C-alpha positions, 0 to 999 in steps of 0.5 A: 623630698627626692628619693633615689632608689637603686637596684641591680646589685648582687654577686657575680663572677669575674667577667660577668655583667650587671645592670644597675638601675636608679629611679628618682622620684618625688618633688622634681622639677628637672634633673641636670646630671645623674651619675654613679659613684662607688666606695670600697672599704678603706677607699674614698668614694669615686666617680664611676660614670656621669651623664650630663643633661647637656649630653656629655658623659664622664667615666673613670679610667678604670671602667672605660670600655667596660661600663656604659651609663645611660639615661633614656630621654633624659628622664628620671631613671639612669642605668649603669651597664657593667660588663667584664666585671673584675674583682676590683669593681667590688664596692657599694655603688651609689646613685647621684642626681643633681635635682632642680626642685626647682632649686638645685640640690644634690641627692644620693641613693642608699647604695647597692652592693656589687660583689665580683668574686669566684 
């Protein structure tokens, strides 16, 4: 039983910033990867950013230079700093974690709504 809890979503104006947080709790031996995905109405879920326990990061081309993912000390919390937000960033953002319990399993948060609008 692993729970991912997201926070930080909300309504912002274009050009504004938000920081999303995701905290993993429960039966966790270790977390390999953590990331953020998003899904807008009528669109497929897509990767926004991912941080690998080995040290690498992946970003969607649409957010490069604007979003930054971080996972301090490779712990159980991951952040997504979102700057220069655009209307196209409006979506439900989901936290994802690949968790060893000790068997490897993939978990998703409930999602947090990000709306960028004037």
